BASEGU-621596 format. One record per residue (C-alpha): residue number from 0; y, z, x. Coordinates in pm, whole numbers, plus 50000, padded with zeros to 5 digits. Layout:
<vexza: NUM	north: Y	up: Z	east: X>
...
# end
This chain:
<vexza: 0	north: 02932	up: 14026	east: 18691>
<vexza: 1	north: 02869	up: 14161	east: 18342>
<vexza: 2	north: 03003	up: 13846	east: 18179>
<vexza: 3	north: 02804	up: 13624	east: 18417>
<vexza: 4	north: 02484	up: 13807	east: 18319>
<vexza: 5	north: 02554	up: 13719	east: 17955>
<vexza: 6	north: 02674	up: 14063	east: 17843>
<vexza: 7	north: 02949	up: 13933	east: 17616>
<vexza: 8	north: 02988	up: 14249	east: 17411>
<vexza: 9	north: 03234	up: 14435	east: 17636>
<vexza: 10	north: 03555	up: 14254	east: 17547>
<vexza: 11	north: 03476	up: 14048	east: 17239>
<vexza: 12	north: 03322	up: 14090	east: 16895>
<vexza: 13	north: 03014	up: 13885	east: 16986>
<vexza: 14	north: 02708	up: 13845	east: 16768>
<vexza: 15	north: 02525	up: 14117	east: 16963>
<vexza: 16	north: 02822	up: 14353	east: 16922>
<vexza: 17	north: 02838	up: 14289	east: 16546>
<vexza: 18	north: 02462	up: 14333	east: 16519>
<vexza: 19	north: 02472	up: 14681	east: 16672>
<vexza: 20	north: 02823	up: 14799	east: 16570>
<vexza: 21	north: 02899	up: 14598	east: 16256>
<vexza: 22	north: 02972	up: 14906	east: 16042>
<vexza: 23	north: 03209	up: 15047	east: 16302>
<vexza: 24	north: 03377	up: 14705	east: 16348>
<vexza: 25	north: 03431	up: 14681	east: 15970>
<vexza: 26	north: 03619	up: 15013	east: 15978>
<vexza: 27	north: 03803	up: 14936	east: 16304>
<vexza: 28	north: 03861	up: 14556	east: 16317>
<vexza: 29	north: 04095	up: 14605	east: 16614>
<vexza: 30	north: 03797	up: 14721	east: 16822>
<vexza: 31	north: 03680	up: 14377	east: 16932>
<vexza: 32	north: 03405	up: 14479	east: 17173>
<vexza: 33	north: 03270	up: 14799	east: 17328>
<vexza: 34	north: 03569	up: 14847	east: 17560>
<vexza: 35	north: 03827	up: 14846	east: 17279>
<vexza: 36	north: 03590	up: 15052	east: 17066>
<vexza: 37	north: 03600	up: 15326	east: 17328>
<vexza: 38	north: 03980	up: 15344	east: 17285>
<vexza: 39	north: 03987	up: 15311	east: 16905>
<vexza: 40	north: 04197	up: 15552	east: 16700>
<vexza: 41	north: 03914	up: 15753	east: 16551>
<vexza: 42	north: 03968	up: 15958	east: 16235>
<vexza: 43	north: 03792	up: 16259	east: 16390>
<vexza: 44	north: 03587	up: 16376	east: 16687>
<vexza: 45	north: 03283	up: 16348	east: 16463>
<vexza: 46	north: 03343	up: 15976	east: 16414>
<vexza: 47	north: 03430	up: 15930	east: 16782>
<vexza: 48	north: 03106	up: 16089	east: 16900>
<vexza: 49	north: 02897	up: 15896	east: 16650>
<vexza: 50	north: 03035	up: 15580	east: 16811>
<vexza: 51	north: 02997	up: 15713	east: 17166>
<vexza: 52	north: 02635	up: 15817	east: 17112>
<vexza: 53	north: 02546	up: 15475	east: 16977>
<vexza: 54	north: 02749	up: 15299	east: 17248>
<vexza: 55	north: 02587	up: 15498	east: 17529>
<vexza: 56	north: 02237	up: 15446	east: 17391>
<vexza: 57	north: 02312	up: 15073	east: 17370>
<vexza: 58	north: 02437	up: 15066	east: 17732>
<vexza: 59	north: 02130	up: 15255	east: 17857>
<vexza: 60	north: 01877	up: 15022	east: 17694>
<vexza: 61	north: 02030	up: 14678	east: 17630>
<vexza: 62	north: 01901	up: 14431	east: 17891>
<vexza: 63	north: 02124	up: 14162	east: 18045>
<vexza: 64	north: 02083	up: 13819	east: 17889>
<vexza: 65	north: 02043	up: 13645	east: 18227>
<vexza: 66	north: 01866	up: 13768	east: 18542>
<vexza: 67	north: 02183	up: 13741	east: 18753>
<vexza: 68	north: 02124	up: 14078	east: 18918>
<vexza: 69	north: 01775	up: 13975	east: 19026>
<vexza: 70	north: 01912	up: 13650	east: 19174>
<vexza: 71	north: 02159	up: 13856	east: 19377>
<vexza: 72	north: 01880	up: 14084	east: 19493>
<vexza: 73	north: 01669	up: 13786	east: 19602>
<vexza: 74	north: 01963	up: 13649	east: 19804>
<vexza: 75	north: 02017	up: 13980	east: 19985>
<vexza: 76	north: 01649	up: 14010	east: 20080>
<vexza: 77	north: 01596	up: 14272	east: 20354>
<vexza: 78	north: 01947	up: 14268	east: 20500>
<vexza: 79	north: 02159	up: 14585	east: 20510>
<vexza: 80	north: 02389	up: 14589	east: 20207>
<vexza: 81	north: 02606	up: 14818	east: 19999>
<vexza: 82	north: 02741	up: 14762	east: 19648>
<vexza: 83	north: 03088	up: 14882	east: 19551>
<vexza: 84	north: 03145	up: 14844	east: 19176>
<vexza: 85	north: 03392	up: 14940	east: 18907>
<vexza: 86	north: 03127	up: 14868	east: 18641>
<vexza: 87	north: 03024	up: 15188	east: 18467>
<vexza: 88	north: 02711	up: 15065	east: 18291>
<vexza: 89	north: 02466	up: 15150	east: 18575>
<vexza: 90	north: 02324	up: 14798	east: 18550>
<vexza: 91	north: 02317	up: 14767	east: 18930>
<vexza: 92	north: 02107	up: 15085	east: 18940>
<vexza: 93	north: 01830	up: 14904	east: 18751>
<vexza: 94	north: 01789	up: 14662	east: 19043>
<vexza: 95	north: 01916	up: 14843	east: 19354>
<vexza: 96	north: 01873	up: 15188	east: 19508>
<vexza: 97	north: 02126	up: 15455	east: 19401>
<vexza: 98	north: 02211	up: 15544	east: 19762>
<vexza: 99	north: 02322	up: 15183	east: 19821>
<vexza: 100	north: 02562	up: 15173	east: 19526>
<vexza: 101	north: 02908	up: 15328	east: 19494>
<vexza: 102	north: 03037	up: 15356	east: 19137>
<vexza: 103	north: 03402	up: 15439	east: 19195>
<vexza: 104	north: 03525	up: 15419	east: 18834>
<vexza: 105	north: 03268	up: 15654	east: 18686>
<vexza: 106	north: 02928	up: 15618	east: 18523>
<vexza: 107	north: 02837	up: 15623	east: 18152>
<vexza: 108	north: 02526	up: 15829	east: 18234>
<vexza: 109	north: 02739	up: 16138	east: 18296>
<vexza: 110	north: 02977	up: 16358	east: 18100>
<vexza: 111	north: 03263	up: 16566	east: 18234>
<vexza: 112	north: 03476	up: 16841	east: 18092>
<vexza: 113	north: 03790	up: 16742	east: 17903>
<vexza: 114	north: 03963	up: 16998	east: 18129>
<vexza: 115	north: 03834	up: 16899	east: 18477>
<vexza: 116	north: 04085	up: 17122	east: 18652>
<vexza: 117	north: 03879	up: 17427	east: 18545>
<vexza: 118	north: 03532	up: 17270	east: 18523>
<vexza: 119	north: 03450	up: 17026	east: 18805>
<vexza: 120	north: 03085	up: 16964	east: 18718>
<vexza: 121	north: 02916	up: 16653	east: 18582>
<vexza: 122	north: 02653	up: 16678	east: 18309>
<vexza: 123	north: 02370	up: 16437	east: 18227>
<vexza: 124	north: 02474	up: 16253	east: 17910>
<vexza: 125	north: 02127	up: 16130	east: 17820>
<vexza: 126	north: 01991	up: 16447	east: 17651>
<vexza: 127	north: 02302	up: 16463	east: 17429>
<vexza: 128	north: 02266	up: 16094	east: 17345>
<vexza: 129	north: 01897	up: 16133	east: 17264>
<vexza: 130	north: 01961	up: 16419	east: 17020>
<vexza: 131	north: 02250	up: 16232	east: 16861>
<vexza: 132	north: 02046	up: 15915	east: 16812>
<vexza: 133	north: 01761	up: 16113	east: 16658>
<vexza: 134	north: 02006	up: 16256	east: 16405>
<vexza: 135	north: 02175	up: 15921	east: 16328>
<vexza: 136	north: 01838	up: 15752	east: 16282>
<vexza: 137	north: 01787	up: 15973	east: 15974>
<vexza: 138	north: 02132	up: 15903	east: 15826>
<vexza: 139	north: 02254	up: 15623	east: 15606>
<vexza: 140	north: 02611	up: 15673	east: 15732>
<vexza: 141	north: 02594	up: 15631	east: 16110>
<vexza: 142	north: 02966	up: 15687	east: 16166>
<vexza: 143	north: 02956	up: 16066	east: 16164>
<vexza: 144	north: 02805	up: 16320	east: 16404>
<vexza: 145	north: 02808	up: 16691	east: 16304>
<vexza: 146	north: 02994	up: 16947	east: 16512>
<vexza: 147	north: 02680	up: 17103	east: 16657>
<vexza: 148	north: 02578	up: 16771	east: 16817>
<vexza: 149	north: 02914	up: 16707	east: 16986>
<vexza: 150	north: 02861	up: 16800	east: 17354>
<vexza: 151	north: 03044	up: 17097	east: 17502>
<vexza: 152	north: 03044	up: 17234	east: 17855>
<vexza: 153	north: 02783	up: 17506	east: 17908>
<vexza: 154	north: 03023	up: 17651	east: 18167>
<vexza: 155	north: 03346	up: 17680	east: 17965>
<vexza: 156	north: 03253	up: 17580	east: 17612>
<vexza: 157	north: 03520	up: 17310	east: 17615>
<vexza: 158	north: 03447	up: 16957	east: 17480>
<vexza: 159	north: 03285	up: 16706	east: 17714>
<vexza: 160	north: 03386	up: 16344	east: 17750>
<vexza: 161	north: 03229	up: 16044	east: 17930>
<vexza: 162	north: 03280	up: 16035	east: 18306>
<vexza: 163	north: 03472	up: 15708	east: 18322>
<vexza: 164	north: 03824	up: 15628	east: 18438>
<vexza: 165	north: 04072	up: 15789	east: 18199>
<vexza: 166	north: 04377	up: 16019	east: 18224>
<vexza: 167	north: 04149	up: 16320	east: 18288>
<vexza: 168	north: 03898	up: 16142	east: 18514>
<vexza: 169	north: 03718	up: 16393	east: 18738>
<vexza: 170	north: 03755	up: 16289	east: 19102>
<vexza: 171	north: 03519	up: 16563	east: 19211>
<vexza: 172	north: 03211	up: 16597	east: 19430>
<vexza: 173	north: 03021	up: 16289	east: 19311>
<vexza: 174	north: 03333	up: 16069	east: 19315>
<vexza: 175	north: 03393	up: 16162	east: 19681>
<vexza: 176	north: 03026	up: 16101	east: 19763>
<vexza: 177	north: 03047	up: 15750	east: 19616>
<vexza: 178	north: 03341	up: 15665	east: 19843>
<vexza: 179	north: 03173	up: 15832	east: 20140>
<vexza: 180	north: 02867	up: 15604	east: 20104>
<vexza: 181	north: 03090	up: 15297	east: 20133>
<vexza: 182	north: 03280	up: 15443	east: 20429>
<vexza: 183	north: 02959	up: 15518	east: 20619>
<vexza: 184	north: 02827	up: 15166	east: 20562>
<vexza: 185	north: 03149	up: 15007	east: 20692>
<vexza: 186	north: 03154	up: 15241	east: 20991>
<vexza: 187	north: 02799	up: 15136	east: 21074>
<vexza: 188	north: 02840	up: 14759	east: 21036>
<vexza: 189	north: 03217	up: 14703	east: 21061>
<vexza: 190	north: 03200	up: 14575	east: 21419>
<vexza: 191	north: 02927	up: 14325	east: 21339>
<vexza: 192	north: 02936	up: 14008	east: 21128>
<vexza: 193	north: 03004	up: 14173	east: 20796>
<vexza: 194	north: 03049	up: 13971	east: 20476>
<vexza: 195	north: 03270	up: 14107	east: 20198>
<vexza: 196	north: 03112	up: 13934	east: 19899>
<vexza: 197	north: 03327	up: 13970	east: 19586>
<vexza: 198	north: 03178	up: 13881	east: 19248>
<vexza: 199	north: 03404	up: 13849	east: 18947>
<vexza: 200	north: 03676	up: 14106	east: 19019>
<vexza: 201	north: 03952	up: 14047	east: 18762>
<vexza: 202	north: 04322	up: 14121	east: 18756>
<vexza: 203	north: 04301	up: 14458	east: 18577>
<vexza: 204	north: 04226	up: 14669	east: 18885>
<vexza: 205	north: 04244	up: 14459	east: 19206>
<vexza: 206	north: 04343	up: 14771	east: 19404>
<vexza: 207	north: 03992	up: 14920	east: 19387>
<vexza: 208	north: 03787	up: 14638	east: 19541>
<vexza: 209	north: 03981	up: 14318	east: 19608>
<vexza: 210	north: 04276	up: 14449	east: 19804>
<vexza: 211	north: 04063	up: 14683	east: 20023>
<vexza: 212	north: 03830	up: 14387	east: 20092>
<vexza: 213	north: 04126	up: 14177	east: 20204>
<vexza: 214	north: 04258	up: 14455	east: 20424>
<vexza: 215	north: 03918	up: 14524	east: 20584>
<vexza: 216	north: 03855	up: 14155	east: 20646>
<vexza: 217	north: 04190	up: 14139	east: 20823>
<vexza: 218	north: 04116	up: 14450	east: 21033>
<vexza: 219	north: 03756	up: 14372	east: 21133>
<vexza: 220	north: 03753	up: 14075	east: 21373>
<vexza: 221	north: 03403	up: 13950	east: 21284>
<vexza: 222	north: 03431	up: 13997	east: 20905>
<vexza: 223	north: 03441	up: 13718	east: 20647>
<vexza: 224	north: 03528	up: 13716	east: 20278>
<vexza: 225	north: 03376	up: 13523	east: 19987>
<vexza: 226	north: 03521	up: 13535	east: 19637>
<vexza: 227	north: 03331	up: 13388	east: 19340>
<vexza: 228	north: 03540	up: 13391	east: 19024>
<vexza: 229	north: 03573	up: 13138	east: 18740>
<vexza: 230	north: 03944	up: 13219	east: 18686>
<vexza: 231	north: 04087	up: 13419	east: 18976>
<vexza: 232	north: 03920	up: 13308	east: 19301>
<vexza: 233	north: 04193	up: 13397	east: 19550>
<vexza: 234	north: 04250	up: 13543	east: 19894>
<vexza: 235	north: 04532	up: 13665	east: 20116>
<vexza: 236	north: 04706	up: 13417	east: 20342>
<vexza: 237	north: 04636	up: 13633	east: 20651>
<vexza: 238	north: 04258	up: 13589	east: 20607>
<vexza: 239	north: 04254	up: 13237	east: 20462>
<vexza: 240	north: 04074	up: 13096	east: 20767>
<vexza: 241	north: 03792	up: 13349	east: 20717>
<vexza: 242	north: 03769	up: 13315	east: 20339>
<vexza: 243	north: 03560	up: 13103	east: 20104>
<vexza: 244	north: 03680	up: 13071	east: 19744>
<vexza: 245	north: 03442	up: 12948	east: 19473>
<vexza: 246	north: 03591	up: 12869	east: 19131>
<vexza: 247	north: 03274	up: 12901	east: 18927>
<vexza: 248	north: 03075	up: 13124	east: 18697>
<vexza: 249	north: 02913	up: 13396	east: 18911>
<vexza: 250	north: 02564	up: 13336	east: 18772>
<vexza: 251	north: 02581	up: 12959	east: 18827>
<vexza: 252	north: 02721	up: 13000	east: 19178>
<vexza: 253	north: 02454	up: 13250	east: 19283>
<vexza: 254	north: 02180	up: 13019	east: 19152>
<vexza: 255	north: 02330	up: 12726	east: 19342>
<vexza: 256	north: 02329	up: 12933	east: 19663>
<vexza: 257	north: 01972	up: 13040	east: 19590>
<vexza: 258	north: 01868	up: 12675	east: 19554>
<vexza: 259	north: 02040	up: 12574	east: 19877>
<vexza: 260	north: 01879	up: 12865	east: 20057>
<vexza: 261	north: 01531	up: 12762	east: 19945>
<vexza: 262	north: 01599	up: 12409	east: 20075>
<vexza: 263	north: 01754	up: 12522	east: 20406>
<vexza: 264	north: 01622	up: 12861	east: 20509>
<vexza: 265	north: 01844	up: 13026	east: 20775>
<vexza: 266	north: 01755	up: 13332	east: 20976>
<vexza: 267	north: 02003	up: 13615	east: 20946>
<vexza: 268	north: 01873	up: 13810	east: 21243>
<vexza: 269	north: 02141	up: 13674	east: 21478>
<vexza: 270	north: 02408	up: 13829	east: 21259>
<vexza: 271	north: 02265	up: 14174	east: 21329>
<vexza: 272	north: 02286	up: 14132	east: 21707>
<vexza: 273	north: 02652	up: 14047	east: 21751>
<vexza: 274	north: 02845	up: 14252	east: 22008>
<vexza: 275	north: 03037	up: 14558	east: 21897>
<vexza: 276	north: 03417	up: 14545	east: 21925>
<vexza: 277	north: 03628	up: 14856	east: 21994>
<vexza: 278	north: 03780	up: 14980	east: 21671>
<vexza: 279	north: 04129	up: 15124	east: 21636>
<vexza: 280	north: 04186	up: 15395	east: 21374>
<vexza: 281	north: 04402	up: 15281	east: 21077>
<vexza: 282	north: 04660	up: 15553	east: 21143>
<vexza: 283	north: 04706	up: 15429	east: 21501>
<vexza: 284	north: 04742	up: 15070	east: 21380>
<vexza: 285	north: 05001	up: 15174	east: 21120>
<vexza: 286	north: 05197	up: 15376	east: 21376>
<vexza: 287	north: 05208	up: 15081	east: 21616>
<vexza: 288	north: 05327	up: 14847	east: 21342>
<vexza: 289	north: 05595	up: 15093	east: 21227>
<vexza: 290	north: 05728	up: 15140	east: 21578>
<vexza: 291	north: 05756	up: 14766	east: 21633>
<vexza: 292	north: 05897	up: 14668	east: 21292>
<vexza: 293	north: 06271	up: 14580	east: 21299>
<vexza: 294	north: 06292	up: 14612	east: 20917>
<vexza: 295	north: 06089	up: 14773	east: 20639>
<vexza: 296	north: 05998	up: 14662	east: 20286>
<vexza: 297	north: 05851	up: 14971	east: 20119>
<vexza: 298	north: 05660	up: 14979	east: 19791>
<vexza: 299	north: 05589	up: 15304	east: 19610>
<vexza: 300	north: 05420	up: 15393	east: 19283>
<vexza: 301	north: 05233	up: 15683	east: 19118>
<vexza: 302	north: 05066	up: 15796	east: 19438>
<vexza: 303	north: 05403	up: 15879	east: 19590>
<vexza: 304	north: 05513	up: 16069	east: 19277>
<vexza: 305	north: 05188	up: 16265	east: 19269>
<vexza: 306	north: 05234	up: 16362	east: 19633>
<vexza: 307	north: 05580	up: 16492	east: 19541>
<vexza: 308	north: 05433	up: 16699	east: 19256>
<vexza: 309	north: 05483	up: 16478	east: 18951>
<vexza: 310	north: 05166	up: 16343	east: 18786>
<vexza: 311	north: 05172	up: 16143	east: 18460>
<vexza: 312	north: 04798	up: 16156	east: 18413>
<vexza: 313	north: 04669	up: 16516	east: 18425>
<vexza: 314	north: 04648	up: 16812	east: 18194>
<vexza: 315	north: 04740	up: 17075	east: 18451>
<vexza: 316	north: 04933	up: 17402	east: 18455>
<vexza: 317	north: 05266	up: 17223	east: 18513>
<vexza: 318	north: 05208	up: 17001	east: 18208>
<vexza: 319	north: 05124	up: 17299	east: 17987>
<vexza: 320	north: 05415	up: 17503	east: 18120>
<vexza: 321	north: 05659	up: 17220	east: 18047>
<vexza: 322	north: 05531	up: 17096	east: 17708>
<vexza: 323	north: 05298	up: 17376	east: 17599>
<vexza: 324	north: 05415	up: 17415	east: 17237>
<vexza: 325	north: 05415	up: 17038	east: 17184>
<vexza: 326	north: 05076	up: 17002	east: 17354>
<vexza: 327	north: 04915	up: 17229	east: 17096>
<vexza: 328	north: 05104	up: 17081	east: 16802>
<vexza: 329	north: 05029	up: 16715	east: 16876>
<vexza: 330	north: 04707	up: 16739	east: 17077>
<vexza: 331	north: 04861	up: 16586	east: 17389>
<vexza: 332	north: 04653	up: 16536	east: 17706>
<vexza: 333	north: 04911	up: 16442	east: 17969>
<vexza: 334	north: 05277	up: 16348	east: 18017>
<vexza: 335	north: 05218	up: 15974	east: 17983>
<vexza: 336	north: 05068	up: 16034	east: 17639>
<vexza: 337	north: 05350	up: 16276	east: 17557>
<vexza: 338	north: 05626	up: 16019	east: 17613>
<vexza: 339	north: 05437	up: 15743	east: 17426>
<vexza: 340	north: 05328	up: 15951	east: 17126>
<vexza: 341	north: 05458	up: 15823	east: 16786>
<vexza: 342	north: 05647	up: 16136	east: 16685>
<vexza: 343	north: 05780	up: 16173	east: 16334>
<vexza: 344	north: 06142	up: 16190	east: 16452>
<vexza: 345	north: 06374	up: 16106	east: 16742>
<vexza: 346	north: 06452	up: 16477	east: 16773>
<vexza: 347	north: 06094	up: 16561	east: 16872>
<vexza: 348	north: 06082	up: 16263	east: 17109>
<vexza: 349	north: 06398	up: 16386	east: 17281>
<vexza: 350	north: 06255	up: 16737	east: 17313>
<vexza: 351	north: 05990	up: 16581	east: 17537>
<vexza: 352	north: 06225	up: 16357	east: 17736>
<vexza: 353	north: 06489	up: 16627	east: 17784>
<vexza: 354	north: 06240	up: 16868	east: 17939>
<vexza: 355	north: 06092	up: 16604	east: 18170>
<vexza: 356	north: 06432	up: 16470	east: 18285>
<vexza: 357	north: 06567	up: 16820	east: 18334>
<vexza: 358	north: 06269	up: 16933	east: 18542>
<vexza: 359	north: 06210	up: 16630	east: 18759>
<vexza: 360	north: 06556	up: 16471	east: 18800>
<vexza: 361	north: 06837	up: 16712	east: 18705>
<vexza: 362	north: 06720	up: 16971	east: 18959>
<vexza: 363	north: 06569	up: 16742	east: 19224>
<vexza: 364	north: 06584	up: 16853	east: 19587>
<vexza: 365	north: 06462	up: 16623	east: 19862>
<vexza: 366	north: 06094	up: 16694	east: 19920>
<vexza: 367	north: 05927	up: 16715	east: 20264>
<vexza: 368	north: 05748	up: 16389	east: 20180>
<vexza: 369	north: 06077	up: 16214	east: 20104>
<vexza: 370	north: 06236	up: 16360	east: 20418>
<vexza: 371	north: 05949	up: 16221	east: 20627>
<vexza: 372	north: 06007	up: 15879	east: 20474>
<vexza: 373	north: 06378	up: 15900	east: 20555>
<vexza: 374	north: 06292	up: 15980	east: 20918>
<vexza: 375	north: 06061	up: 15678	east: 20939>
<vexza: 376	north: 06334	up: 15451	east: 20798>
<vexza: 377	north: 06613	up: 15600	east: 21009>
<vexza: 378	north: 06844	up: 15341	east: 21163>
<vexza: 379	north: 06657	up: 15033	east: 21036>
<vexza: 380	north: 06727	up: 14788	east: 20753>
<vexza: 381	north: 06500	up: 14870	east: 20457>
<vexza: 382	north: 06438	up: 14801	east: 20092>
<vexza: 383	north: 06232	up: 15013	east: 19854>
<vexza: 384	north: 06059	up: 14853	east: 19558>
<vexza: 385	north: 05921	up: 15110	east: 19315>
<vexza: 386	north: 05775	up: 15151	east: 18967>
<vexza: 387	north: 05851	up: 15526	east: 18970>
<vexza: 388	north: 06094	up: 15622	east: 18691>
<vexza: 389	north: 06222	up: 15958	east: 18819>
<vexza: 390	north: 06502	up: 15809	east: 19038>
<vexza: 391	north: 06402	up: 16028	east: 19335>
<vexza: 392	north: 06471	up: 15770	east: 19606>
<vexza: 393	north: 06834	up: 15736	east: 19499>
<vexza: 394	north: 06870	up: 16110	east: 19444>
<vexza: 395	north: 06748	up: 16160	east: 19803>
<vexza: 396	north: 07025	up: 15934	east: 19932>
<vexza: 397	north: 06823	up: 15614	east: 19979>
<vexza: 398	north: 07044	up: 15341	east: 19834>
<vexza: 399	north: 06856	up: 15015	east: 19887>
<vexza: 400	north: 06615	up: 15060	east: 19597>
<vexza: 401	north: 06485	up: 14832	east: 19323>
<vexza: 402	north: 06345	up: 15032	east: 19028>
<vexza: 403	north: 06159	up: 14746	east: 18867>
<vexza: 404	north: 06044	up: 14957	east: 18571>
<vexza: 405	north: 06389	up: 15120	east: 18539>
<vexza: 406	north: 06434	up: 15498	east: 18538>
<vexza: 407	north: 06477	up: 15782	east: 18292>
<vexza: 408	north: 06797	up: 15921	east: 18447>
<vexza: 409	north: 07008	up: 15660	east: 18265>
<vexza: 410	north: 07010	up: 15584	east: 17895>
<vexza: 411	north: 07096	up: 15246	east: 17750>
<vexza: 412	north: 07272	up: 15174	east: 17422>
<vexza: 413	north: 07123	up: 14968	east: 17142>
<vexza: 414	north: 07406	up: 14727	east: 17223>
<vexza: 415	north: 07286	up: 14564	east: 17549>
<vexza: 416	north: 07621	up: 14508	east: 17722>
<vexza: 417	north: 07741	up: 14869	east: 17693>
<vexza: 418	north: 07739	up: 15079	east: 18013>
<vexza: 419	north: 07449	up: 15311	east: 18089>
<vexza: 420	north: 07481	up: 15683	east: 18026>
<vexza: 421	north: 07370	up: 15947	east: 18278>
<vexza: 422	north: 07127	up: 16161	east: 18078>
<vexza: 423	north: 07095	up: 16457	east: 18315>
<vexza: 424	north: 07379	up: 16660	east: 18163>
<vexza: 425	north: 07253	up: 16581	east: 17811>
<vexza: 426	north: 06899	up: 16684	east: 17909>
<vexza: 427	north: 07021	up: 17016	east: 18052>
<vexza: 428	north: 07222	up: 17080	east: 17733>
<vexza: 429	north: 06928	up: 16999	east: 17502>
<vexza: 430	north: 06691	up: 17223	east: 17699>
<vexza: 431	north: 06943	up: 17505	east: 17676>
<vexza: 432	north: 07004	up: 17453	east: 17305>
<vexza: 433	north: 06632	up: 17441	east: 17234>
<vexza: 434	north: 06596	up: 17795	east: 17369>
<vexza: 435	north: 06854	up: 17914	east: 17113>
<vexza: 436	north: 06780	up: 17707	east: 16802>
<vexza: 437	north: 06617	up: 17392	east: 16664>
<vexza: 438	north: 06761	up: 17066	east: 16794>
<vexza: 439	north: 06924	up: 16833	east: 16541>
<vexza: 440	north: 07024	up: 16465	east: 16534>
<vexza: 441	north: 07376	up: 16569	east: 16633>
<vexza: 442	north: 07245	up: 16706	east: 16965>
<vexza: 443	north: 07096	up: 16374	east: 17081>
<vexza: 444	north: 07274	up: 16170	east: 17353>
<vexza: 445	north: 07512	up: 15900	east: 17233>
<vexza: 446	north: 07669	up: 15590	east: 17384>
<vexza: 447	north: 08014	up: 15661	east: 17532>
<vexza: 448	north: 08146	up: 15322	east: 17416>
<vexza: 449	north: 08048	up: 15337	east: 17050>
<vexza: 450	north: 07872	up: 15561	east: 16802>
<vexza: 451	north: 07537	up: 15406	east: 16883>
<vexza: 452	north: 07246	up: 15625	east: 16995>
<vexza: 453	north: 07108	up: 15600	east: 17349>
# end
């Protein structure tokens, strides 16, 4: 939708981007567009917030190049509607009422604490941005914001950060309200002729909009699905007969529909008077399917791990208890960052891996969640396809498992054809040694076939 409306500055170094952020782009040529700029490797928090203040001010005030949003509004007219969006720029809020929009990936107009587990409030970003822009307007160098203008939580004093999807994204009160608005709309109109109208959802996060739309279209007998996308107009085979796919630019397609509508006006009132159909709760549907299924293909990812107590993405008490000294030394925010950090030596890297492997795999006991899954499978053919690296399904005695992103229980040699090495004993040894002395290169796990390092 953003691209269709001519906002080409998100993912590319367009002329508008260079006009507003040319000095920043010269220093960070890898930041080709606002999105990559947000994730640039800043030299300091002062530089980061100088960029963020300018970026947020730009987002708040820069108009779309085309009036695509107004065309959409004209097509909707007075019909009941709700907008579910992963866009964080609040552009929909310029054209539609806030209560009819659900922003489920955050909103650049708000800030959250960098430690949401102890501060679950959102703060209006605009006063901070205004003060920062007033300061930068007086400066020749606009790549530096002083410490006193970097926003901090009035509750805890900790630094604030934009409320957009990130490892420490706050899924608090407002986040739940955004989802609740969508749920209430579907509950109200789900048994009528409801159109799931998807505009330009890409392949980065199909699980937030596209896949739920497919599932709901399948579940609701009078629902239909339309997907307008210049590259990825697709649908699920189960709803193909109730889907319309349009391979076109969103703006051009909406204008074509608008033109057809003006030539052939159609009343939509009949759509609001269709009979209601009894609705079965999703849990009941799932139970019925499970009871009837002769075999199971199970997929599991981070959500399953989180439910078992392992979360890559948060800075919680478990994370600090496990990696506390390294957290402070390297400024780590979560375990995913900890395992990917470019440490100065393999020894430090193995200090991280040894603790994680030892905690989550060497001492694993089947969790209640895993036991429930085993009971569901019991007696039936099954296969489990997972991206989880902690090897828990196998450790719980489930053998038919494909770990398609491998696992951390086994180490591989630099020589590809050498056998894998079970790292659990090595992890336990390194954790024990670390309590007595500094680890050395000699303590790191080695291949059992040669002198190569795992």
